[in-house]
Backbone as numpy.savetxt, mean C-alpha at the origin, in Angstrom:
# Nx Ny Nz CAx CAy CAz Cx Cy Cz
4.21 -24.26 5.81 3.37 -23.06 5.81 4.24 -21.82 5.81
3.93 -20.86 4.93 4.72 -19.64 4.84 4.56 -18.79 6.11
5.64 -18.12 6.48 5.59 -17.22 7.63 4.64 -16.07 7.34
3.84 -15.70 8.31 2.91 -14.59 8.14 3.57 -13.30 8.60
3.70 -12.36 7.68 4.29 -11.08 8.06 3.26 -10.19 8.74
1.99 -10.40 8.40 0.93 -9.61 9.03 -0.28 -10.50 9.27
-0.90 -10.29 10.42 -2.10 -11.05 10.75 -3.05 -10.17 11.55
-4.27 -10.04 11.04 -5.30 -9.28 11.73 -6.35 -10.26 12.25
-6.77 -10.06 13.49 -7.73 -10.99 14.11 -8.82 -10.21 14.84
-10.07 -10.56 14.54 -11.20 -9.98 15.26 -11.33 -8.48 15.14
-10.99 -7.94 13.97 -10.99 -6.48 13.79 -12.42 -5.94 13.61
-12.77 -4.99 14.43 -14.05 -4.29 14.31 -13.76 -2.80 14.28
-14.42 -2.10 13.36 -14.24 -0.65 13.26 -15.58 -0.02 12.90
-15.96 1.00 13.66 -17.22 1.69 13.40 -17.01 3.19 13.49
-17.97 3.92 12.95 -17.93 5.39 12.99 -19.30 5.90 13.43
-19.31 7.04 14.11 -20.56 7.67 14.52 -20.97 8.66 13.43
-22.17 8.47 12.92 -22.68 9.31 11.85 -23.25 10.62 12.42
-23.50 11.60 11.54 -24.03 12.90 12.01 -25.32 12.76 12.82
-26.12 11.72 12.52 -27.37 11.53 13.27 -27.16 10.73 14.55
-25.86 10.55 14.93 -25.45 9.87 16.16 -25.58 8.35 16.10
-26.01 7.83 14.96 -26.10 6.38 14.82 -24.72 5.80 14.51
-24.48 4.61 15.02 -23.20 3.95 14.78 -23.24 3.19 13.45
-22.21 3.41 12.63 -22.08 2.71 11.37 -20.91 1.75 11.48
-21.20 0.46 11.46 -20.16 -0.56 11.57 -19.60 -0.85 10.18
-18.32 -0.62 10.01 -17.67 -0.82 8.71 -17.02 -2.20 8.63
-16.27 -2.56 9.65 -15.61 -3.86 9.73 -16.09 -4.57 10.98
-16.32 -5.88 10.86 -16.86 -6.61 12.01 -16.20 -7.98 12.12
-15.44 -8.17 13.18 -14.79 -9.46 13.46 -13.99 -9.95 12.24
-13.29 -9.04 11.62 -12.54 -9.34 10.39 -11.20 -10.00 10.71
-10.83 -10.97 9.89 -9.55 -11.66 10.03 -8.81 -11.67 8.69
-7.50 -11.51 8.74 -6.67 -11.48 7.54 -5.30 -12.04 7.85
-4.81 -12.91 6.96 -3.47 -13.46 7.08 -2.69 -13.15 5.81
-1.52 -12.55 5.97 -0.69 -12.16 4.82 0.64 -12.90 4.90
0.84 -13.92 4.07 2.10 -14.67 4.09 3.27 -13.83 3.59
4.42 -14.04 4.16 5.63 -13.37 3.72 5.88 -13.64 2.23
6.21 -12.59 1.47 6.55 -12.73 0.07 5.36 -12.86 -0.87
4.15 -12.64 -0.37 2.96 -12.81 -1.21 2.40 -11.47 -1.66
1.59 -11.53 -2.70 0.83 -10.37 -3.18 -0.63 -10.69 -2.94
-1.24 -9.97 -2.03 -2.62 -10.21 -1.60 -3.50 -9.06 -2.07
-4.65 -9.40 -2.62 -5.58 -8.36 -3.07 -6.88 -8.44 -2.28
-7.48 -7.26 -2.11 -8.78 -7.15 -1.44 -9.70 -6.36 -2.36
-10.78 -6.99 -2.78 -11.77 -6.31 -3.61 -13.05 -6.13 -2.80
-13.94 -5.33 -3.33 -15.20 -5.09 -2.64 -15.86 -3.86 -3.22
-17.13 -3.72 -2.97 -17.88 -2.58 -3.48 -17.39 -1.29 -2.86
-17.65 -0.18 -3.54 -17.33 1.13 -2.99 -18.04 1.30 -1.66
-17.31 1.72 -0.64 -17.90 1.90 0.68 -17.90 0.66 1.53
-17.30 -0.43 1.04 -17.30 -1.68 1.80 -16.30 -1.68 2.94
-15.36 -0.74 2.91 -14.39 -0.65 4.01 -12.96 -0.97 3.62
-12.66 -1.02 2.33 -11.30 -1.36 1.89 -10.28 -0.34 2.40
-10.58 0.94 2.20 -9.64 1.98 2.64 -9.53 2.00 4.16
-10.64 1.79 4.84 -10.60 1.74 6.30 -9.66 0.63 6.77
-9.76 -0.52 6.16 -8.89 -1.64 6.53 -7.43 -1.31 6.26
-7.13 -0.72 5.10 -5.76 -0.37 4.77 -5.18 0.63 5.77
-6.00 1.59 6.19 -5.56 2.56 7.18 -5.25 1.88 8.52
-6.03 0.90 8.88 -5.78 0.17 10.12 -4.49 -0.63 10.04
-4.29 -1.31 8.91 -3.08 -2.11 8.74 -1.83 -1.24 8.79
-1.95 -0.02 8.28 -0.81 0.89 8.28 -0.70 1.75 9.52
-1.55 1.50 10.50 -1.59 2.22 11.78 -1.92 3.70 11.60
-2.61 4.04 10.52 -3.09 5.40 10.34 -4.37 5.62 11.13
-4.96 4.53 11.62 -6.14 4.57 12.47 -6.10 3.32 13.34
-6.95 3.28 14.34 -6.97 2.14 15.26 -8.33 1.45 15.23
-8.35 0.13 15.36 -9.63 -0.57 15.40 -10.31 -0.38 16.74
-11.63 -0.59 16.76 -12.36 -0.55 18.02 -11.95 -1.72 18.90
-11.75 -2.85 18.26 -11.27 -4.02 18.98 -10.59 -4.97 17.99
-9.87 -5.94 18.52 -9.12 -6.86 17.69 -7.64 -6.50 17.69
-6.84 -7.33 17.03 -5.39 -7.12 17.02 -4.84 -7.18 15.60
-3.80 -6.41 15.37 -3.07 -6.42 14.12 -1.60 -6.66 14.46
-1.07 -7.78 14.01 0.30 -8.14 14.32 1.19 -8.04 13.09
2.35 -7.43 13.27 3.34 -7.33 12.20 4.59 -8.06 12.66
5.02 -9.04 11.86 6.19 -9.86 12.20 6.07 -10.42 13.62
4.84 -10.81 13.98 4.60 -11.46 15.27 4.36 -10.53 16.44
4.43 -9.21 16.23 4.24 -8.26 17.32 2.98 -7.43 17.10
2.19 -7.28 18.14 0.95 -6.50 18.07 1.31 -5.02 17.97
0.89 -4.36 16.88 1.29 -2.97 16.70 0.67 -2.05 17.75
-0.39 -2.51 18.42 -1.00 -1.71 19.48 -0.07 -1.56 20.68
0.92 -2.45 20.79 1.87 -2.39 21.91 3.12 -1.59 21.57
3.23 -1.10 20.34 4.43 -0.37 19.93 4.53 0.97 20.67
5.74 1.33 21.05 5.99 2.65 21.60 5.83 3.68 20.49
5.79 4.95 20.84 5.66 5.99 19.83 6.81 5.93 18.83
8.01 5.69 19.33 9.18 5.61 18.46 9.09 4.40 17.53
8.69 3.26 18.09 8.59 2.04 17.27 7.47 2.19 16.25
6.38 2.84 16.63 5.27 3.02 15.71 5.67 3.92 14.54
6.46 4.95 14.84 6.94 5.84 13.78 7.84 5.07 12.81
8.68 4.20 13.36 9.56 3.38 12.51 8.74 2.41 11.67
7.68 1.88 12.25 6.80 0.97 11.51 6.19 1.68 10.30
5.69 2.89 10.52 5.05 3.64 9.43 6.06 4.10 8.38
7.25 4.48 8.82 8.21 5.11 7.92 9.19 4.14 7.27
9.45 3.00 7.92 10.45 2.07 7.39 9.87 0.72 7.01
9.07 0.15 7.90 8.56 -1.20 7.66 7.48 -1.22 6.58
6.71 -0.12 6.51 5.56 -0.05 5.60 5.82 0.97 4.49
5.43 0.60 3.28 5.43 1.55 2.17 4.00 1.74 1.72
3.57 2.99 1.55 2.19 3.29 1.17 2.11 3.76 -0.28
1.11 3.25 -0.99 0.77 3.75 -2.32 -0.74 4.00 -2.30
-1.15 5.23 -2.62 -2.56 5.59 -2.56 -3.13 5.78 -3.96
-4.44 5.94 -4.03 -5.09 6.15 -5.32 -4.58 7.43 -5.98
-4.38 8.46 -5.17 -3.85 9.71 -5.67 -2.40 9.83 -5.21
-1.55 10.28 -6.08 -0.10 10.17 -5.90 0.45 10.98 -4.73
-0.17 12.11 -4.42 0.29 13.00 -3.34 1.74 13.43 -3.51
2.16 13.65 -4.74 3.48 14.22 -4.97 3.46 15.70 -4.59
4.54 16.19 -3.99 4.61 17.60 -3.60 4.88 18.45 -4.83
3.97 19.36 -5.17 4.06 20.09 -6.44 5.27 21.00 -6.55
5.84 21.41 -5.41 6.97 22.35 -5.44 8.32 21.64 -5.58
8.32 20.30 -5.58 9.55 19.54 -5.69 9.62 18.82 -7.03
10.82 18.58 -7.52 10.98 17.79 -8.73 10.60 16.34 -8.45
10.46 15.56 -9.49 10.14 14.14 -9.32 11.22 13.45 -8.49
12.49 13.73 -8.80 13.59 13.13 -8.05 13.54 13.52 -6.58
13.27 14.78 -6.30 13.21 15.25 -4.92 12.04 14.61 -4.18
10.90 14.44 -4.86 9.75 13.79 -4.25 10.08 12.38 -3.81
10.74 11.63 -4.68 11.04 10.23 -4.37 12.11 10.14 -3.26
13.04 11.08 -3.24 14.13 11.05 -2.25 13.69 11.50 -0.87
12.61 12.28 -0.78 12.22 12.90 0.49 12.07 11.93 1.66
11.37 10.78 1.51 11.25 9.88 2.66 12.62 9.38 3.17
13.58 9.21 2.28 14.91 8.78 2.70 15.63 9.90 3.44
15.45 11.12 2.99 16.06 12.25 3.67 15.49 12.41 5.08
14.20 12.16 5.21 13.56 12.22 6.53 14.15 11.17 7.45
14.56 10.04 6.87 15.17 8.96 7.65 16.68 9.16 7.82
17.15 10.38 7.55 18.55 10.76 7.78 19.54 10.09 6.84
19.07 9.71 5.64 20.00 9.25 4.62 20.92 10.42 4.24
22.15 10.10 3.86 23.00 11.12 3.27 22.32 11.61 1.98
22.39 12.91 1.73 21.71 13.49 0.58 22.10 12.79 -0.72
23.40 12.56 -0.91 23.86 11.94 -2.15 23.31 10.53 -2.29
23.29 9.78 -1.19 22.77 8.40 -1.22 21.28 8.39 -1.52
20.54 9.31 -0.89 19.09 9.37 -1.09 18.75 9.68 -2.55
19.46 10.64 -3.13 19.18 11.02 -4.52 19.64 9.94 -5.50
20.72 9.25 -5.16 21.20 8.17 -6.02 20.19 7.03 -6.04
19.68 6.66 -4.87 18.70 5.58 -4.78 17.40 5.99 -5.46
16.99 7.24 -5.27 15.76 7.73 -5.91 15.89 7.66 -7.42
17.04 8.01 -7.94 17.27 7.94 -9.37 17.20 6.52 -9.89
17.77 5.60 -9.14 17.74 4.18 -9.53 16.29 3.68 -9.59
15.50 4.01 -8.58 14.12 3.57 -8.54 13.30 4.18 -9.67
13.54 5.43 -9.96 12.80 6.08 -11.05 13.15 5.46 -12.40
14.39 5.07 -12.56 14.76 4.38 -13.80 14.07 3.03 -13.89
13.91 2.35 -12.75 13.27 1.04 -12.74 11.79 1.12 -13.08
11.17 2.25 -12.79 9.74 2.39 -13.13 9.56 3.11 -14.46
10.64 3.28 -15.21 10.54 3.84 -16.55 10.48 5.35 -16.62
11.03 6.03 -15.60 11.00 7.49 -15.58 12.41 8.09 -15.58
13.33 7.44 -16.25 14.72 7.90 -16.27 14.85 9.31 -16.84
13.94 9.69 -17.73 14.02 11.00 -18.38 13.16 12.05 -17.69
12.63 11.72 -16.49 11.71 12.63 -15.81 12.24 13.11 -14.46
13.50 12.85 -14.16 14.01 13.14 -12.83 13.91 14.61 -12.44
14.16 15.49 -13.38 14.23 16.92 -13.05 12.95 17.67 -13.36
11.91 16.98 -13.82 10.67 17.68 -14.15 9.80 17.83 -12.91
8.79 18.68 -13.00 7.86 18.89 -11.90 6.66 17.96 -12.07
5.99 17.61 -10.98 4.87 16.66 -11.07 3.80 17.05 -12.08
3.52 18.35 -12.25 2.46 18.74 -13.18 2.80 18.40 -14.63
4.08 18.11 -14.89 4.51 17.77 -16.23 4.38 16.28 -16.53
3.94 15.51 -15.57 3.78 14.07 -15.74 2.34 13.71 -16.08
2.17 12.59 -16.77 0.84 12.04 -16.99 0.36 11.36 -15.71
-0.91 10.97 -15.68 -1.43 10.29 -14.50 -0.67 9.01 -14.18
-0.39 8.22 -15.22 0.34 6.97 -15.00 1.76 7.21 -14.53
2.39 8.25 -15.05 3.76 8.57 -14.64 3.79 9.04 -13.19
2.80 9.81 -12.79 2.73 10.25 -11.39 2.61 9.05 -10.45
1.80 8.07 -10.85 1.62 6.91 -9.99 2.87 6.05 -9.95
3.59 5.97 -11.07 4.86 5.25 -11.07 5.88 5.93 -10.15
5.88 7.25 -10.16 6.76 7.98 -9.25 6.38 7.70 -7.80
5.08 7.61 -7.53 4.61 7.32 -6.18 5.04 5.92 -5.74
5.04 4.97 -6.68 5.50 3.62 -6.37 6.98 3.64 -6.03
7.78 4.37 -6.83 9.21 4.49 -6.55 9.42 5.09 -5.16
8.66 6.11 -4.83 8.77 6.74 -3.51 8.45 5.76 -2.39
7.48 4.90 -2.59 7.08 3.95 -1.55 8.18 2.92 -1.26
9.11 2.76 -2.20 10.17 1.75 -2.05 11.48 2.32 -1.53
11.58 3.64 -1.39 12.86 4.29 -1.12 13.47 3.85 0.21
12.65 3.53 1.20 13.17 3.12 2.50 13.21 1.61 2.68
13.14 0.88 1.57 13.20 -0.60 1.59 12.22 -1.21 2.58
10.93 -0.93 2.43 9.94 -1.46 3.36 9.81 -2.98 3.25
9.31 -3.59 4.30 9.07 -5.03 4.29 7.68 -5.36 3.75
6.78 -4.38 3.82 5.40 -4.59 3.39 4.89 -3.34 2.68
4.26 -3.55 1.53 3.64 -2.45 0.80 2.13 -2.53 0.96
1.51 -1.38 1.23 0.06 -1.28 1.30 -0.37 -0.33 0.19
-1.13 -0.83 -0.76 -1.54 -0.04 -1.92 -3.06 0.06 -1.94
-3.58 1.26 -1.77 -5.02 1.49 -1.72 -5.49 2.07 -3.05
-6.11 1.24 -3.88 -6.61 1.63 -5.20 -5.52 2.35 -6.02
-4.34 1.75 -6.18 -3.25 2.44 -6.87 -3.51 2.71 -8.35
-4.48 2.01 -8.94 -4.82 2.25 -10.34 -6.23 2.83 -10.48
-6.84 3.20 -9.36 -8.23 3.63 -9.38 -8.51 4.89 -10.15
-7.52 5.78 -10.26 -7.73 7.04 -10.97 -7.23 6.98 -12.41
-6.83 5.79 -12.86 -6.24 5.64 -14.19 -7.18 4.87 -15.12
-7.03 5.10 -16.42 -7.80 4.31 -17.38 -7.27 2.88 -17.36
-8.03 1.95 -17.97 -7.70 0.53 -17.87 -6.30 0.22 -18.37
-5.95 0.71 -19.55 -4.65 0.38 -20.15 -3.49 0.90 -19.30
-3.61 2.15 -18.86 -2.57 2.74 -18.02 -2.48 2.02 -16.68
-3.65 1.70 -16.11 -3.67 0.99 -14.85 -3.02 -0.38 -14.95
-3.25 -1.05 -16.05 -2.66 -2.37 -16.26 -1.13 -2.26 -16.32
-0.63 -1.22 -16.99 0.81 -1.00 -17.09 1.42 -0.71 -15.72
0.76 0.16 -14.96 1.25 0.52 -13.63 1.25 -0.71 -12.72
0.18 -1.51 -12.79 0.12 -2.70 -11.95 1.22 -3.70 -12.31
1.51 -3.85 -13.59 2.57 -4.77 -14.03 3.92 -4.33 -13.47
4.18 -3.03 -13.48 5.44 -2.50 -12.91 5.47 -2.74 -11.41
4.35 -2.46 -10.76 4.23 -2.66 -9.31 4.52 -4.12 -8.95
3.91 -5.04 -9.67 4.08 -6.46 -9.39 5.51 -6.92 -9.65
6.10 -6.44 -10.73 7.47 -6.83 -11.06 8.45 -6.38 -9.98
8.29 -5.15 -9.50 9.18 -4.64 -8.46 9.05 -5.44 -7.17
7.83 -5.83 -6.85 7.60 -6.63 -5.65 8.30 -7.98 -5.77
8.14 -8.63 -6.92 8.75 -9.93 -7.14 10.27 -9.85 -7.09
10.82 -8.83 -7.76 12.27 -8.69 -7.82 12.89 -8.46 -6.45
12.17 -7.80 -5.57 12.69 -7.48 -4.25 12.25 -8.47 -3.17
11.42 -9.42 -3.54 10.94 -10.37 -2.55 10.08 -9.74 -1.48
9.33 -8.71 -1.86 8.50 -7.99 -0.90 7.14 -8.65 -0.73
6.42 -8.16 0.24 5.04 -8.57 0.49 4.16 -7.35 0.23
2.99 -7.55 -0.35 2.12 -6.41 -0.63 0.66 -6.79 -0.45
-0.11 -5.82 0.04 -1.56 -5.93 0.12 -2.11 -4.80 -0.73
-2.94 -5.13 -1.69 -3.50 -4.14 -2.59 -5.02 -4.18 -2.53
-5.61 -3.02 -2.25 -7.07 -2.89 -2.28 -7.44 -2.33 -3.65
-8.35 -2.98 -4.33 -8.70 -2.55 -5.68 -10.15 -2.91 -6.00
-10.75 -2.09 -6.84 -12.10 -2.42 -7.32 -12.01 -3.24 -8.59
-10.80 -3.42 -9.12 -10.58 -4.09 -10.40 -10.38 -5.59 -10.19
-11.41 -6.37 -10.43 -11.35 -7.81 -10.19 -10.38 -8.51 -11.14
-10.17 -7.94 -12.34 -9.24 -8.57 -13.28 -7.80 -8.47 -12.79
-7.44 -7.35 -12.21 -6.11 -7.21 -11.62 -5.99 -8.09 -10.37
-7.06 -8.13 -9.59 -7.04 -8.95 -8.37 -6.81 -10.42 -8.69
-7.31 -10.87 -9.83 -7.13 -12.26 -10.23 -5.67 -12.61 -10.50
-4.81 -11.60 -10.65 -3.40 -11.83 -10.94 -2.55 -11.90 -9.68
-3.18 -11.84 -8.52 -2.44 -11.87 -7.26 -2.41 -13.29 -6.69
-1.57 -13.49 -5.69 -1.40 -14.82 -5.10 -2.60 -15.24 -4.26
-3.19 -14.25 -3.60 -4.29 -14.53 -2.70 -5.28 -13.38 -2.83
-6.56 -13.72 -2.97 -7.56 -12.69 -3.17 -8.69 -12.83 -2.17
-9.10 -11.68 -1.61 -10.23 -11.64 -0.69 -11.28 -10.67 -1.23
-12.53 -10.96 -0.88 -13.63 -10.02 -1.12 -14.12 -9.52 0.23
-14.21 -8.20 0.36 -14.70 -7.59 1.60 -16.19 -7.32 1.44
-16.98 -7.96 2.28 -18.43 -7.84 2.20 -19.01 -8.01 3.58
-19.90 -7.11 3.94 -20.54 -7.21 5.25 -19.57 -7.09 6.40
-18.48 -6.37 6.19 -17.50 -6.15 7.25 -16.49 -7.25 7.43
-16.59 -8.32 6.63 -15.68 -9.45 6.76 -15.04 -9.80 5.43
-13.93 -10.51 5.50 -13.22 -10.94 4.31 -13.54 -12.40 3.98
-13.79 -12.64 2.71 -14.01 -14.01 2.22 -12.95 -14.30 1.17
-12.17 -15.35 1.38 -11.11 -15.67 0.44 -11.68 -16.28 -0.84
-11.16 -15.81 -1.97 -11.49 -16.37 -3.27 -10.43 -17.40 -3.59
-10.83 -18.65 -3.72 -9.86 -19.72 -3.88 -9.30 -19.75 -5.30
-8.02 -20.08 -5.38 -7.30 -20.29 -6.63 -7.48 -19.15 -7.63
-7.00 -17.93 -7.27 -7.04 -16.86 -8.25 -6.12 -17.15 -9.41
-6.35 -16.52 -10.54 -5.53 -16.76 -11.72 -4.13 -16.22 -11.50
-3.15 -16.81 -12.14 -1.77 -16.38 -12.06 -1.29 -15.91 -13.41
-0.31 -15.01 -13.40 0.28 -14.56 -14.65 1.75 -14.90 -14.66
């Protein structure tokens, strides 16, 4: 049995609506993510995919239940350890790229490494290498507004890898792209994961892309249901 890099057990998350009624988004949810796997989560809009991704990345906390990373419950992490978890152990890719408009593409990708006290030369060298790997070798010095939607997302993927995370969390990374561009971005994303031996969880509304992952879940009624034997590419 493969080692589980992440395991969520009994996760419940709810929100209080303006009319004071409680809206339960996730209920007694369980998830197992084997080391080195690409796991996808599909579900209808509003089913709780983004909520779950935020919980896994410690951007929010569940009402109850536990989320363990490498065997340790992240709820027990000190403030310093939690910051390291978010900044080093986890790489985030969102539906919208969130590139800083005042920085060049190279500077955007290098920024997380600089925050982690990388030497400036090392950070920019690594950022350049990653941008070349995602097919943006000729875009290092341009500004984000000069990129296409697919190029912006590729830059965001490069940025998510700059600190060599152990786990990537991608929330609708192709959701704002047309089908052809999204397929290209996903192929690059998957190739980088395989080449680095990383683990990734991707939330997507695109069932065709989800079929290309190692393990696929459908989020419905606050719980995850595994789809057996997804297609492989």
